[in-house]
C-alpha positions in Angstrom: 32.3 61.5 -80.4 33.6 65.0 -80.1 31.0 67.5 -81.4 32.1 70.2 -83.9 30.7 73.6 -83.0 31.3 76.0 -85.9 32.6 79.5 -85.1 31.8 82.9 -86.5 34.0 85.8 -85.4 32.7 89.3 -86.3 34.6 92.4 -87.2 32.7 95.3 -88.9 29.8 92.9 -89.4 31.8 90.4 -91.4 33.0 86.8 -90.7 36.8 86.9 -90.0 39.4 84.6 -88.5 42.5 85.7 -86.6 45.8 83.9 -86.1 46.8 83.6 -82.4 44.3 86.4 -81.6 46.2 89.0 -83.6 43.8 91.6 -85.1 46.5 92.6 -87.6 46.4 89.0 -89.0 42.6 89.0 -89.6 41.2 87.6 -92.8 37.6 88.1 -94.0 35.9 84.8 -95.1 32.4 86.0 -95.7 30.6 89.3 -95.8 27.3 88.0 -94.4 27.4 86.1 -91.1 23.7 85.0 -91.5 24.4 83.3 -94.8 27.4 81.5 -93.2 25.2 80.5 -90.2 22.5 79.1 -92.5 25.2 77.1 -94.4 26.4 75.6 -91.1 22.8 74.8 -90.1 22.0 73.2 -93.5 25.0 71.0 -93.1 23.8 69.7 -89.7 25.1 72.1 -87.1 22.7 72.8 -84.2 25.0 75.1 -82.1 27.0 78.2 -83.1 29.9 79.9 -81.3 29.6 83.6 -82.1 32.3 86.1 -81.1 32.1 89.8 -81.3 35.7 90.8 -81.8 34.8 94.5 -82.1 33.1 94.1 -78.7 36.1 92.4 -77.2 38.3 95.3 -78.2 35.7 97.9 -77.2 34.9 96.2 -73.9 31.2 96.2 -74.5 28.8 94.4 -76.9 29.0 96.0 -80.4 27.6 93.5 -82.9 24.3 92.6 -81.1 22.5 93.0 -84.4 24.4 89.9 -85.8 23.1 87.8 -82.9 19.6 89.1 -83.6 19.7 88.3 -87.4 21.0 84.8 -86.9 18.7 84.0 -84.0 15.6 85.2 -85.8 16.4 83.4 -89.0 17.8 80.0 -87.8 17.2 77.6 -85.0 20.8 77.5 -84.0 21.7 77.6 -80.3 24.0 80.5 -80.0 26.7 80.8 -77.4 28.1 84.3 -77.5 31.2 86.0 -76.4 33.2 89.2 -76.8 32.7 92.4 -74.9 30.3 91.1 -72.3 31.4 93.0 -69.1 28.3 94.1 -67.4 24.6 93.2 -66.7 23.7 95.6 -69.5 25.9 93.7 -71.9 24.3 90.4 -70.7 20.8 91.8 -71.2 21.7 92.9 -74.7 23.1 89.5 -75.6 20.2 87.5 -74.3 17.6 89.9 -75.6 19.2 89.7 -79.0 18.8 85.9 -79.0 21.9 84.4 -77.5 21.2 81.2 -75.5 24.5 81.3 -73.5 27.2 83.9 -72.9 30.9 83.3 -72.3 32.5 85.0 -69.4 36.2 85.3 -70.2 38.3 88.3 -68.9 35.5 89.5 -66.7 35.7 86.2 -64.8 39.3 87.2 -63.8 38.9 90.9 -63.4 35.4 91.1 -61.9 34.5 87.7 -60.4 31.7 89.2 -58.3 29.9 90.4 -61.4 30.0 86.9 -63.0 28.7 85.4 -59.7 25.8 87.7 -59.9 25.1 86.6 -63.5 25.0 83.0 -62.3 22.6 83.9 -59.5 20.3 85.9 -61.8 20.4 83.8 -64.9 21.5 80.3 -63.8 24.8 78.6 -64.2 23.6 76.8 -67.4 23.5 80.2 -69.2 27.1 81.2 -68.4 30.1 79.5 -70.0 33.5 80.1 -68.5 36.2 81.3 -71.0 39.6 79.9 -70.0 42.1 81.1 -72.6 45.5 79.8 -72.0 49.1 81.0 -72.7 51.9 79.0 -71.1 49.6 77.4 -68.6 48.1 80.6 -67.3 44.8 82.4 -68.1 45.2 85.3 -70.6 42.8 88.2 -70.6 42.0 91.6 -72.3 42.0 90.2 -75.8 44.9 87.9 -74.9 47.2 90.9 -74.4 47.7 90.3 -70.7 48.5 87.1 -68.7 46.9 86.7 -65.3 48.4 84.8 -62.3 45.7 82.1 -62.6 46.8 78.6 -63.6 44.2 77.0 -65.8 43.1 74.0 -63.7 42.6 75.8 -60.4 40.9 78.6 -62.3 38.3 76.2 -63.8 37.9 74.3 -60.6 37.2 77.4 -58.7 34.4 78.3 -61.1 33.0 74.8 -61.0 32.6 75.3 -57.3 30.4 78.3 -58.1 28.2 76.3 -60.4 29.8 76.6 -63.8 29.4 73.4 -65.8 30.8 74.4 -69.3 34.2 75.8 -70.2 35.7 76.9 -73.5 39.5 76.6 -73.3 41.6 78.0 -76.1 45.4 77.5 -76.3 46.4 80.9 -77.8 49.6 79.5 -79.2 47.8 77.4 -81.8 44.6 79.4 -82.3 44.0 79.9 -86.0 47.1 78.1 -87.1 45.5 74.8 -88.3 48.5 73.0 -86.6 46.5 70.8 -84.3 44.9 71.2 -80.9 46.7 71.2 -77.6 45.7 67.7 -76.7 48.0 67.4 -73.7 46.3 70.5 -72.2 42.9 69.0 -72.6 44.0 65.6 -71.3 45.2 67.4 -68.2 41.9 69.3 -67.7 39.9 66.1 -68.3 42.1 64.1 -65.9 41.9 66.7 -63.1 38.4 68.0 -63.6 36.5 65.1 -65.2 33.0 66.5 -64.6 33.4 69.7 -66.5 31.9 69.9 -70.0 35.1 70.9 -71.9 34.9 72.7 -75.2 38.3 72.7 -76.9 39.2 75.7 -79.1 42.2 76.4 -81.3 44.4 74.6 -83.8 42.0 72.1 -85.3 43.0 71.7 -88.9 41.8 68.3 -90.1 39.4 65.6 -89.2 42.2 63.6 -87.6 42.5 66.3 -85.0 38.9 65.6 -84.0 39.8 61.9 -83.6 42.6 62.9 -81.2 40.2 65.0 -79.2 37.8 62.0 -79.2 40.6 59.9 -77.7 41.3 62.5 -75.1 37.6 62.4 -74.0 36.8 66.0 -75.1 33.0 66.4 -75.6 33.1 69.3 -78.1 35.5 71.5 -80.1 35.1 74.9 -81.7 36.2 74.9 -85.3 36.5 77.9 -87.5 39.3 78.3 -90.1 39.3 74.6 -90.9 35.7 74.8 -92.0 36.1 78.0 -93.9 39.1 76.7 -95.8 37.6 73.2 -96.5 40.2 71.4 -94.4 37.2 69.8 -92.6 34.2 69.3 -95.0 31.0 70.8 -93.8 29.3 67.4 -93.9 31.1 66.5 -90.7 28.9 69.1 -88.8 26.0 66.7 -89.1 28.1 63.6 -88.4 29.6 65.2 -85.3 26.6 66.9 -83.9 25.7 67.1 -80.2 22.5 67.9 -78.5 23.1 71.7 -78.6 23.0 71.8 -74.8 
């Protein structure tokens, strides 16, 4: 059964959701991320996807205090992304309480840096971010497309030890229109050993069933939980082992 990993995206210390990554289309859903994290935990979540959107724009970690508050007040396993570009950012994230950190744009623009993170912290602490637009990896807050095609990109990082990947189809992110099942089927077919975390487009519980059928182990869900499209009770029913 595909696990639901709830998402909290942060701008100015508040929980927001974007549509297709557009900051101009942000909507605030809660003023206190800790209260939202507690609500997710009380309904059965054991893992949290936390994104520092201010950090992503600033290219360094900004909202480390949010990690610290959630980590000190809940047992949630936090995977963190947004603005992690250097060893200093990585130290800040882990020291603040993150269990894992996502390497997105930096895995394209500074692969040597990410390889050093794997060497120093272990591959289980680093998640690959593979955000996709038209089959290619997009970087810099989704403003720039790289030349990397998604499957070879993931495969190359698996060869370097990465075992988990978060893959977002930008075209459906935040739309509630359904996930890119064909994309995930392709990744599963060509890289069956990767722990694939789908992201983007999930708008109803039936979408989770489609991901089940595609063999996707986990999916990040944000707006559908905030808007009640998927009831919070499913966090407990679709809970993994918070690896």
